[in-house]
C-alpha positions as CSV (number, residue, x, y, z in Angstrom):
1,X,115.3,21.6,158.4
2,X,118.3,22.2,155.8
3,X,117.3,21.8,152.1
4,X,120.2,19.7,151.6
5,X,118.3,16.9,153.8
6,X,115.6,16.9,151.4
7,X,117.7,14.8,148.8
8,X,117.6,17.2,145.8
9,X,121.1,17.9,144.6
10,X,120.6,21.6,143.4
11,X,118.7,22.7,146.8
12,X,120.8,24.1,149.7
13,X,120.8,26.6,152.3
14,X,123.6,28.1,150.7
15,X,121.9,28.5,147.3
16,X,118.9,30.2,148.9
17,X,121.2,32.4,150.8
18,X,123.0,33.8,147.7
19,X,120.6,33.5,144.8
20,X,119.9,36.3,142.7
21,X,119.9,37.1,138.9
22,X,123.5,37.5,138.8
23,X,124.3,34.6,140.7
24,X,125.3,31.3,139.5
25,X,122.9,29.5,137.3
26,X,122.1,26.3,139.2
27,X,119.7,24.5,136.9
28,X,117.9,24.4,133.6
29,X,115.6,22.0,132.3
30,X,115.3,21.9,128.3
31,X,112.6,20.3,126.4
32,X,114.5,18.8,123.4
33,X,111.4,16.8,122.0
34,X,107.7,16.8,122.2
35,X,107.3,13.5,120.8
36,X,107.0,10.3,122.8
37,X,106.6,6.7,122.3
38,X,104.3,6.1,125.2
39,X,100.7,7.6,125.7
40,X,100.6,7.9,129.6
41,X,97.1,8.8,130.4
42,X,97.9,11.3,133.0
43,X,100.6,13.1,131.0
44,X,100.5,16.8,130.0
45,X,101.6,16.1,126.6
46,X,102.9,19.3,124.7
47,X,103.8,17.5,121.6
48,X,105.9,19.3,118.8
49,X,108.7,18.6,116.5
50,X,112.5,17.6,117.8
51,X,114.4,20.8,118.9
52,X,117.2,21.7,116.2
53,X,120.6,20.7,117.3
54,X,122.1,24.2,116.5
55,X,119.7,25.8,118.7
56,X,120.4,23.6,121.7
57,X,123.9,24.0,121.3
58,X,123.5,27.9,121.3
59,X,121.2,27.7,124.2
60,X,124.0,25.7,126.2
61,X,126.7,28.0,125.0
62,X,124.3,31.0,126.6
63,X,123.8,29.1,129.9
64,X,127.5,28.1,130.4
65,X,128.1,32.1,130.4
66,X,126.1,32.0,133.5
67,X,128.2,28.9,135.0
68,X,125.4,26.5,134.8
69,X,125.8,23.9,137.4
70,X,123.1,21.3,136.2
71,X,121.1,20.7,133.1
72,X,118.2,18.3,132.6
73,X,117.1,17.0,129.1
74,X,113.4,16.0,128.9
75,X,110.5,15.7,126.6
76,X,108.3,13.8,125.6
77,X,110.7,11.0,125.4
78,X,114.4,12.7,125.0
79,X,115.9,9.4,123.9
80,X,113.8,9.5,120.6
81,X,115.9,12.6,119.6
82,X,118.6,11.6,117.2
83,X,121.0,14.1,118.2
84,X,120.7,13.4,121.8
85,X,124.1,12.1,122.5
86,X,125.7,15.0,120.9
87,X,123.9,17.3,123.1
88,X,125.0,15.5,126.0
89,X,128.5,15.4,124.9
90,X,128.4,19.2,124.3
91,X,127.0,20.1,127.8
92,X,129.7,17.7,129.1
93,X,132.6,19.6,127.1
94,X,131.2,22.9,128.3
95,X,131.9,21.8,132.0
96,X,128.4,21.5,133.2
97,X,128.8,19.2,136.4
98,X,125.6,17.6,136.6
99,X,123.8,16.3,133.1
100,X,120.4,14.9,134.0
101,X,117.8,13.0,131.8
102,X,114.2,12.1,132.1
103,X,113.2,9.1,130.4
104,X,110.4,6.4,130.3
105,X,113.6,3.7,130.3
106,X,112.2,2.2,126.9
107,X,115.5,3.0,125.0
108,X,118.0,0.3,124.0
109,X,120.6,-0.2,126.9
110,X,123.3,0.2,124.3
111,X,122.2,4.1,124.0
112,X,121.8,4.5,127.9
113,X,125.4,3.1,128.4
114,X,126.8,5.8,125.4
115,X,124.8,8.6,127.4
116,X,126.5,7.7,130.6
117,X,130.0,7.4,129.0
118,X,129.5,10.9,127.4
119,X,128.4,12.5,130.6
120,X,124.7,11.8,132.1
121,X,125.3,11.2,135.7
122,X,121.5,11.4,136.7
123,X,118.3,9.7,135.4
124,X,114.9,10.1,136.4
125,X,113.0,6.8,135.2
126,X,109.5,6.6,135.1
127,X,108.0,3.5,137.3
128,X,104.4,3.9,138.0
129,X,103.9,0.2,138.5
130,X,105.3,-3.2,139.5
131,X,104.1,-5.7,137.1
132,X,103.6,-5.6,133.3
133,X,100.0,-5.5,133.1
134,X,99.6,-2.3,135.1
135,X,102.7,-1.0,133.4
136,X,100.8,-1.1,130.1
137,X,98.1,0.5,131.3
138,X,99.8,3.3,133.1
139,X,102.2,3.7,130.0
140,X,99.1,3.7,127.7
141,X,100.2,0.4,125.8
142,X,103.7,1.9,125.5
143,X,105.3,-1.0,127.6
144,X,103.8,-3.7,125.4
145,X,106.0,-6.9,125.7
146,X,109.1,-5.1,126.6
147,X,108.5,-5.1,130.4
148,X,111.6,-7.4,131.0
149,X,113.8,-5.1,129.0
150,X,112.6,-1.9,130.7
151,X,112.9,-3.4,134.3
152,X,116.8,-4.7,133.1
153,X,117.4,-1.4,131.8
154,X,116.6,0.2,135.3
155,X,118.9,-2.2,137.0
156,X,121.8,-1.8,134.7
157,X,121.4,2.0,134.8
158,X,121.0,2.4,138.7
159,X,124.6,0.2,139.1
160,X,126.3,3.1,137.2
161,X,124.9,6.2,138.0
162,X,122.2,8.3,140.2
163,X,118.7,7.0,139.3
164,X,115.3,8.5,140.7
165,X,112.3,6.1,140.5
166,X,109.6,8.9,139.3
167,X,106.3,7.5,140.5
168,X,103.3,9.1,139.2
169,X,100.1,7.8,141.2
170,X,96.4,8.2,140.3
171,X,93.3,6.4,140.9
172,X,94.5,3.6,139.0
173,X,97.7,2.9,140.8
174,X,97.7,4.6,144.3
175,X,96.4,1.2,146.3
176,X,99.7,-0.3,145.0
177,X,102.2,2.4,145.9
178,X,103.9,0.5,148.6
179,X,104.2,-2.6,146.1
180,X,105.7,0.0,143.6
181,X,108.4,1.6,145.9
182,X,109.5,-2.0,146.9
183,X,109.9,-2.8,143.4
184,X,112.0,0.3,143.1
185,X,114.1,-0.6,146.2
186,X,114.6,-4.1,144.8
187,X,116.0,-2.6,141.6
188,X,118.7,-0.6,143.1
189,X,117.5,3.0,142.7
190,X,119.1,5.8,144.4
191,X,115.8,7.5,145.5
192,X,112.0,7.3,144.8
193,X,109.8,10.2,144.0
194,X,106.2,9.8,144.2
195,X,103.8,12.4,143.0
196,X,100.3,13.0,142.3
197,X,99.0,13.3,138.6
198,X,98.5,16.8,137.8
199,X,94.9,16.2,137.0
200,X,94.1,15.2,140.9
201,X,96.4,16.9,143.1
202,X,94.8,15.2,146.3
203,X,95.8,11.7,145.1
204,X,98.0,11.4,147.9
205,X,96.4,12.4,150.6
206,X,95.0,9.0,152.0
207,X,97.8,7.0,151.1
208,X,99.8,5.0,153.5
209,X,103.7,3.9,153.0
210,X,105.5,1.3,154.6
211,X,108.1,3.3,156.7
212,X,110.7,0.6,156.8
213,X,112.4,2.2,153.4
214,X,112.1,5.9,154.5
215,X,115.5,6.1,156.1
216,X,117.2,4.8,153.0
217,X,115.6,7.4,150.6
218,X,115.6,11.2,151.7
219,X,113.2,12.4,148.8
220,X,110.7,9.8,149.6
221,X,110.9,10.5,153.3
222,X,110.6,14.2,152.9
223,X,107.4,13.8,150.7
224,X,105.8,11.2,152.9
225,X,106.3,13.3,155.8
226,X,104.4,16.2,154.0
227,X,101.7,13.9,153.2
228,X,101.5,12.7,157.0
229,X,101.3,16.5,158.1
230,X,98.6,17.1,155.5
231,X,100.9,19.3,153.5
232,X,99.5,19.0,149.8
233,X,102.3,17.8,147.4
234,X,100.8,20.1,144.7
235,X,99.2,23.5,145.3
236,X,99.8,26.4,148.0
237,X,98.3,26.7,151.2
238,X,97.6,29.9,152.7
239,X,101.0,30.0,154.7
240,X,103.0,29.4,151.6
241,X,105.3,32.4,149.9
242,X,103.3,34.3,147.7
243,X,106.8,34.8,145.7
244,X,108.8,32.2,143.6
245,X,112.5,33.2,143.9
246,X,113.3,29.8,142.4
247,X,113.0,31.3,139.2
248,X,116.3,33.6,139.7
249,X,118.5,31.0,139.1
250,X,116.7,28.2,137.8
251,X,115.3,28.0,134.4
252,X,112.8,25.5,132.2
253,X,113.3,26.3,128.5
254,X,111.1,25.1,125.1
255,X,112.1,26.4,121.9
256,X,113.4,29.7,122.1
257,X,111.2,30.7,125.2
258,X,111.8,30.4,129.0
259,X,109.0,29.5,131.4
260,X,109.0,29.8,135.3
261,X,109.2,26.2,135.5
262,X,108.8,22.9,133.7
263,X,105.2,22.2,135.2
264,X,104.0,26.0,134.2
265,X,105.2,25.2,131.0
266,X,103.3,21.7,131.0
267,X,100.4,23.3,132.3
268,X,100.3,25.6,129.1
269,X,101.3,28.7,131.1
270,X,102.9,32.0,129.6
271,X,106.5,32.1,128.9
272,X,108.4,34.8,130.7
273,X,110.4,35.8,127.8
274,X,112.8,34.6,124.9
275,X,116.2,33.2,125.3
276,X,118.7,36.0,125.1
277,X,120.7,38.9,127.1
278,X,117.9,39.8,129.3
279,X,116.8,36.5,130.3
280,X,118.1,36.6,133.8
281,X,116.7,40.2,134.3
282,X,113.4,39.0,132.7
283,X,113.3,36.2,135.6
284,X,113.9,38.7,138.2
285,X,111.1,41.0,137.1
286,X,108.5,38.0,136.9
287,X,109.5,37.4,140.4
288,X,109.0,40.7,141.8
289,X,105.3,41.2,140.2
290,X,104.1,37.7,140.4
291,X,101.8,36.6,143.2
292,X,102.2,32.9,143.1
293,X,98.5,32.6,145.1
294,X,96.9,34.4,142.6
295,X,98.6,32.9,139.6
296,X,96.0,30.0,138.6
297,X,98.8,27.4,137.7
298,X,101.3,28.2,140.8
299,X,98.4,27.9,143.2
300,X,97.1,24.7,142.1
301,X,100.3,23.0,140.7
302,X,103.4,24.4,143.0
303,X,105.4,21.5,144.2
304,X,106.0,21.2,148.2
305,X,110.1,21.0,147.5
306,X,109.7,24.5,145.5
307,X,107.6,26.0,148.4
308,X,110.3,24.7,150.8
309,X,113.2,26.5,148.7
310,X,111.0,29.5,148.3
311,X,110.7,29.9,151.9
312,X,114.2,29.2,152.9
313,X,115.2,32.1,150.4
314,X,112.7,34.5,152.0
315,X,114.1,33.6,155.5
316,X,117.6,35.0,154.2
317,X,115.8,37.9,152.1
318,X,113.4,39.2,154.5
319,X,112.8,42.6,152.4
320,X,111.2,40.5,149.8
């Protein structure tokens, strides 16, 4: 299948064919705050202070030198950072085409509207339940009495920009997966991304999803097809690539350090290096020397979509 068919906007066959440590930097995810107003039981909470605005501006400048295509600001909960709007405006002014935000959807709709006007054109919003009682459990009490406001936020944002509903499944909610998917559909989201909690990568193995909505949502369809064919969403099987070329033009950043990916960061893996002139070369070295099947984080947590991209890259670059 073509990578474009999966539904993730940065993934394409053309990217896989041309990616290198000197090609266009396709994506960067920056953790701008370790703080969050929710306490989701499955979250790999990093903690830590808000990033300094001047540091983020400097990082965006450096990434822009590599003609960065897409940036994602995440946390924690990025909407609690007092300088988030300034960061978005700066990224837009630097010509970054895709400006994404990962959020729990709890901020005031006025802020979300300001962020959209400033340049955000993609949001991933956590939606782990379809009723207020379950939402309060899945958010660790964070939703509280704001359920109706939260739902109204998703509807309003989805009317304006591309929105994915991020559905994390664990033992508490996996039996309600179809109810959650149908609820997300009713809210008008652009796609639905189901994923098992990191603590139990096998959570999705036995779920059954109503097929009527699969044709509408490419990411949901891709992931469910993998589940039907016993392809784990998280973790490597023996036939998956031993290398991760995704790191060549994709970067995860926290503080002054860059990591192989955002999952690697959240699982407390070692950083590759410091942000600087040698960042892309350092990532190339990591790609060349790391066997992902031996690495304890990659082997257990690597996502199916990353493996798909890595396989496609290696088809184009058979010498690796």
